[in-house]
C-alpha positions as CSV (number, residue, x, y, z in Angstrom):
1,M,-55.7,-2.3,-32.4
2,R,-54.8,1.2,-33.3
3,P,-52.1,1.7,-35.9
4,L,-48.6,1.9,-34.4
5,L,-46.8,5.3,-34.7
6,S,-43.7,5.5,-36.8
7,R,-40.5,6.0,-34.9
8,R,-39.9,9.4,-36.4
9,R,-43.4,10.7,-35.6
10,L,-43.2,9.5,-32.0
11,I,-39.7,10.8,-31.4
12,Q,-40.7,14.2,-32.8
13,S,-43.6,14.2,-30.3
14,L,-41.4,13.4,-27.3
15,P,-40.4,16.3,-25.0
16,A,-36.8,15.3,-24.3
17,S,-33.7,13.8,-25.9
18,A,-32.3,10.4,-25.3
19,L,-29.0,11.9,-24.3
20,V,-28.2,10.1,-21.0
21,P,-24.9,8.4,-20.1
22,G,-24.0,5.9,-22.8
23,I,-26.8,6.8,-25.2
24,A,-25.8,7.8,-28.7
25,P,-25.8,11.6,-29.1
26,A,-27.0,11.2,-32.6
27,Q,-30.5,10.5,-31.2
28,V,-30.8,14.1,-30.0
29,G,-30.7,15.1,-33.7
30,A,-33.9,13.1,-34.2
31,L,-35.7,15.5,-31.9
32,S,-34.7,18.8,-33.5
33,P,-32.4,20.2,-36.2
34,S,-30.0,21.4,-33.5
35,S,-28.3,18.3,-32.0
36,G,-27.9,19.7,-28.5
37,I,-31.5,20.9,-28.1
38,A,-34.7,19.2,-26.8
39,S,-38.2,20.3,-26.3
40,A,-39.3,21.3,-22.8
41,G,-42.9,22.4,-22.7
42,G,-43.3,25.2,-25.1
43,A,-39.6,26.1,-25.1
44,Y,-36.3,24.5,-26.1
45,V,-33.5,23.7,-23.6
46,N,-30.3,21.7,-23.6
47,P,-31.4,18.3,-22.4
48,R,-28.4,18.2,-20.1
49,K,-29.9,20.9,-18.0
50,V,-32.2,18.5,-16.1
51,L,-29.3,16.2,-15.2
52,L,-27.9,17.0,-11.8
53,W,-24.4,15.9,-12.6
54,E,-24.3,18.2,-15.6
55,N,-25.1,21.2,-13.4
56,T,-22.6,23.3,-11.6
57,R,-22.9,24.0,-7.9
58,R,-24.0,27.5,-8.7
59,E,-26.7,26.4,-11.0
60,F,-28.0,23.9,-8.5
61,R,-27.8,26.3,-5.6
62,E,-29.6,29.1,-7.5
63,A,-32.3,26.8,-8.6
64,L,-33.0,25.8,-5.0
65,E,-32.7,29.2,-3.5
66,G,-34.7,30.8,-6.3
67,G,-37.5,28.3,-5.8
68,S,-37.6,27.0,-9.4
69,L,-36.4,23.5,-8.4
70,K,-39.3,21.6,-6.8
71,A,-38.3,17.9,-7.0
72,V,-35.6,15.5,-7.9
73,I,-36.0,12.0,-9.5
74,V,-33.5,9.4,-8.3
75,P,-33.3,6.6,-10.9
76,T,-32.4,3.1,-9.8
77,G,-31.4,0.3,-12.2
78,S,-28.9,-2.5,-12.6
79,T,-25.9,-3.8,-14.5
80,E,-26.8,-7.4,-15.2
81,Q,-27.2,-10.0,-17.9
82,H,-30.0,-9.3,-20.4
83,N,-29.9,-12.5,-22.4
84,E,-27.7,-12.9,-25.4
85,H,-28.7,-9.8,-27.3
86,L,-29.2,-6.8,-24.9
87,A,-26.5,-4.7,-23.2
88,M,-26.2,-5.2,-19.5
89,I,-26.8,-1.5,-18.7
90,H,-30.4,-1.7,-20.1
91,D,-32.3,-1.2,-16.8
92,T,-30.2,1.8,-15.8
93,A,-30.3,3.4,-19.3
94,S,-34.0,2.9,-19.7
95,V,-35.0,4.4,-16.3
96,T,-32.7,7.3,-16.8
97,L,-34.1,8.0,-20.2
98,V,-37.7,8.0,-18.9
99,A,-36.6,10.2,-15.9
100,Q,-34.9,12.7,-18.1
101,Q,-37.7,13.1,-20.6
102,A,-40.2,13.4,-17.8
103,A,-38.1,16.1,-16.1
104,L,-37.9,18.0,-19.4
105,Q,-41.7,18.2,-19.5
106,L,-41.5,19.9,-16.1
107,Y,-38.5,22.0,-16.7
108,P,-37.1,23.9,-14.7
109,Q,-38.9,22.3,-11.7
110,V,-37.3,18.9,-11.8
111,L,-33.8,17.5,-11.9
112,V,-32.6,13.9,-12.3
113,A,-30.0,12.6,-9.8
114,T,-27.1,10.4,-10.8
115,P,-28.5,6.9,-11.3
116,V,-27.8,4.0,-9.0
117,S,-26.5,1.7,-11.7
118,V,-26.0,-1.5,-9.8
119,G,-29.0,-3.1,-8.1
120,I,-30.1,-6.3,-6.3
121,S,-29.3,-8.9,-9.0
122,G,-28.2,-12.0,-7.0
123,H,-30.8,-14.1,-8.8
124,W,-28.8,-13.6,-12.1
125,M,-25.3,-14.3,-10.7
126,D,-25.2,-17.7,-12.5
127,R,-25.1,-15.7,-15.8
128,K,-21.7,-14.0,-16.5
129,G,-21.3,-10.3,-16.3
130,T,-24.0,-9.5,-13.7
131,L,-23.0,-7.2,-10.9
132,T,-25.0,-7.2,-7.7
133,L,-25.3,-5.5,-4.3
134,K,-26.7,-6.9,-1.1
135,K,-30.1,-5.6,-0.3
136,E,-28.8,-3.6,2.7
137,T,-26.0,-2.1,0.6
138,F,-28.4,-1.1,-2.2
139,L,-30.9,0.5,0.2
140,A,-28.2,2.3,2.1
141,V,-26.9,3.9,-1.2
142,V,-30.4,5.0,-2.3
143,F,-31.2,6.4,1.2
144,E,-28.0,8.3,1.4
145,I,-28.5,9.8,-2.0
146,C,-31.9,11.0,-0.9
147,E,-30.5,12.2,2.4
148,S,-27.8,14.2,0.5
149,L,-30.6,15.9,-1.5
150,K,-32.6,16.5,1.6
151,I,-29.6,18.2,3.3
152,H,-29.3,20.5,0.4
153,G,-33.0,21.5,0.7
154,V,-34.8,19.2,-1.7
155,K,-38.3,18.4,-0.3
156,N,-39.8,16.2,-3.0
157,I,-38.1,13.1,-4.3
158,L,-39.4,10.3,-6.6
159,V,-37.2,7.2,-6.5
160,L,-37.9,5.9,-10.0
161,N,-36.9,2.2,-10.4
162,G,-36.1,0.3,-13.6
163,H,-35.0,-3.1,-12.3
164,G,-37.3,-5.9,-11.1
165,G,-35.0,-7.0,-8.3
166,N,-35.2,-3.6,-6.7
167,V,-39.0,-3.4,-6.6
168,A,-39.9,-5.1,-3.3
169,P,-37.0,-3.8,-1.2
170,L,-37.7,-0.2,-2.3
171,K,-41.5,-0.4,-1.7
172,E,-40.9,-2.0,1.7
173,S,-38.5,0.8,2.6
174,E,-40.6,3.7,1.2
175,A,-42.4,4.6,4.4
176,E,-39.3,4.3,6.5
177,F,-37.3,6.5,4.2
178,R,-40.0,9.1,4.2
179,K,-40.2,9.1,8.0
180,K,-36.5,9.3,8.6
181,L,-36.0,12.0,6.0
182,G,-39.1,14.0,6.9
183,I,-39.7,14.9,3.2
184,N,-42.2,14.0,0.5
185,L,-40.7,10.9,-0.9
186,R,-42.4,8.3,-3.2
187,V,-41.2,5.1,-4.9
188,N,-42.4,3.8,-8.3
189,A,-41.2,1.6,-11.1
190,Y,-41.6,3.4,-14.5
191,W,-43.7,0.4,-15.7
192,D,-46.3,1.3,-13.1
193,A,-47.4,3.4,-16.0
194,Y,-49.1,0.5,-17.8
195,P,-52.5,-0.9,-16.8
196,K,-53.2,-4.5,-17.7
197,E,-55.3,-3.6,-20.7
198,V,-52.3,-1.7,-22.2
199,V,-50.0,-4.6,-21.7
200,M,-52.4,-7.0,-23.4
201,K,-53.0,-4.5,-26.2
202,Y,-49.4,-4.0,-27.2
203,M,-47.5,-7.0,-25.9
204,E,-48.1,-10.2,-27.9
205,S,-46.6,-12.2,-25.0
206,G,-48.9,-10.5,-22.5
207,K,-45.9,-9.9,-20.3
208,L,-44.3,-6.7,-18.9
209,P,-41.6,-5.9,-18.0
210,G,-40.3,-9.4,-18.5
211,H,-36.5,-9.7,-18.8
212,A,-34.8,-8.9,-22.1
213,A,-38.0,-10.2,-23.7
214,E,-40.6,-8.5,-25.9
215,Y,-41.0,-5.3,-23.8
216,E,-37.4,-4.5,-22.9
217,T,-36.2,-5.4,-26.4
218,S,-38.8,-3.1,-27.9
219,F,-37.8,-0.3,-25.6
220,A,-34.1,-0.7,-26.5
221,M,-34.9,-0.9,-30.3
222,A,-36.7,2.5,-30.0
223,A,-34.4,4.3,-27.6
224,F,-30.9,2.9,-28.2
225,P,-30.8,0.4,-31.0
226,E,-27.0,0.1,-30.8
227,R,-27.6,-1.8,-27.5
228,V,-29.6,-4.5,-29.4
229,R,-27.1,-6.9,-30.9
230,W,-28.5,-10.0,-32.6
231,E,-25.4,-10.4,-34.8
232,D,-23.7,-13.8,-34.1
233,V,-26.3,-14.7,-31.5
234,D,-27.0,-18.5,-31.7
235,Y,-29.1,-19.3,-28.6
236,A,-29.1,-23.1,-29.3
237,K,-25.4,-23.2,-29.6
238,A,-24.8,-21.0,-26.5
239,K,-27.4,-22.9,-24.4
240,P,-25.0,-25.7,-23.1
241,R,-22.5,-23.0,-22.0
242,L,-24.8,-20.7,-20.1
243,G,-24.4,-22.4,-16.7
244,I,-27.9,-21.7,-15.5
245,R,-28.3,-23.5,-12.2
246,T,-31.9,-24.9,-12.5
247,E,-34.0,-26.4,-15.2
248,A,-36.8,-24.0,-14.5
249,A,-34.5,-21.0,-14.8
250,A,-33.0,-22.3,-18.0
251,Q,-36.5,-22.8,-19.5
252,Q,-37.5,-19.2,-18.5
253,D,-34.3,-17.9,-20.0
254,E,-35.0,-19.6,-23.3
255,T,-38.6,-18.4,-23.3
256,F,-37.5,-14.8,-22.8
257,A,-35.1,-15.2,-25.8
258,K,-37.9,-16.4,-28.0
259,E,-40.3,-13.7,-26.8
260,A,-37.6,-11.1,-27.6
261,K,-38.3,-11.9,-31.3
262,L,-41.7,-10.3,-30.9
263,A,-40.2,-6.9,-30.2
264,T,-40.6,-4.0,-32.6
265,T,-39.4,-0.4,-32.6
266,A,-43.0,0.8,-32.9
267,K,-44.0,-1.0,-29.7
268,G,-41.1,0.5,-27.9
269,E,-41.9,4.0,-29.0
270,I,-45.5,3.8,-27.8
271,M,-44.5,2.3,-24.5
272,I,-41.8,4.9,-23.9
273,K,-44.1,7.8,-24.5
274,M,-46.7,6.4,-22.1
275,A,-44.1,5.9,-19.4
276,V,-42.6,9.4,-19.8
277,N,-46.0,11.1,-19.6
278,W,-47.0,8.9,-16.6
279,V,-43.9,9.8,-14.7
280,A,-44.2,13.5,-15.5
281,E,-47.7,13.4,-14.1
282,R,-46.6,11.5,-11.1
283,V,-43.9,14.1,-10.3
284,R,-46.4,16.9,-10.9
285,K,-48.7,15.4,-8.3
286,L,-45.7,14.9,-5.9
287,I,-44.9,18.6,-6.2
288,A,-48.5,19.5,-5.5
289,E,-48.6,17.3,-2.5
290,G,-45.4,18.8,-1.1
C-alpha cells in the first residue's frame, strides 16, 4: 500500500473549500491564507460562487445568457440516523461537499443547486431522528428541481446522489427524466468513483459506502470532524434501547459500529480527493456530450 497523505497535504491539493451549509468555515482557512478563498483551476475564487443559492438572480442570468454556465449539479442526500457517532446530515453534507469542490475545478462552467436534504429512508425509521420521503415524493422533488433549471435554460444536469436509499429509484427514473425534460441529464452516486480494487486497497472492511462505518466515518473525519462525536458513546449500553425491529438489522447496526473504528482521517482525505476528481471529469464529459 502506498503511504497515506497527510490531511494538510491533501487539503492543500484540493481545488475547493469545504464551505457548504453546516460545514465549519474554519476549514476554508486550511485551503489558503484568506479564509473566504478557494482554488479553482489556476485562479482563486470565493467558494460560494459555485453555489446557486449564494448567487443573485443577475449573476445566474448573466452566466446563462453569456454562455459561461454549462451545467448544474443537483445533490441528493438524506437526514437520517448514522449510528451513535455521526451527525444525521452526513449524506447531504458529503455529497454537497464533493459537488462544490468538483464545480470549483470547472469554474465558471458549473453551479451546484440547493441539495435535496431528505431522501428515501424508510428502512431506518425504527431508529430515532430519521426523516423520510415516499419514493414518489422524493422523485417528484428531484424532477421539479431539474425542471426548474431546464425552464431557465440549463441544458446539462448531473443528479449527484449521496444516499444509498435513493440510488435505485433515481437510476430507474433517469431515462424518464431525460425524455420528459429533453435535456442532457445523468444520475450518479459520488461513490461510483471507486472501482473495486480501490475499495479493497483503502477500506480494511472491504465495504463502501456502508452506513456510518469505515468509509463514511473516514469521510467525516477528514471533511467535518465536528460531526464525528465519539464522546459518551457506549454502544453496548445503548443497544437495548435502540428499538431495531429485526435481529438481522440489529446485527448489521452493531457491525457498522465496530467497522467505524477502522476509520482514519487519512483514508477520508484520499477518498474525497478521488471522488471530487471523478465527479469533475463526469461533468466535463456531460458538457462535452451536450
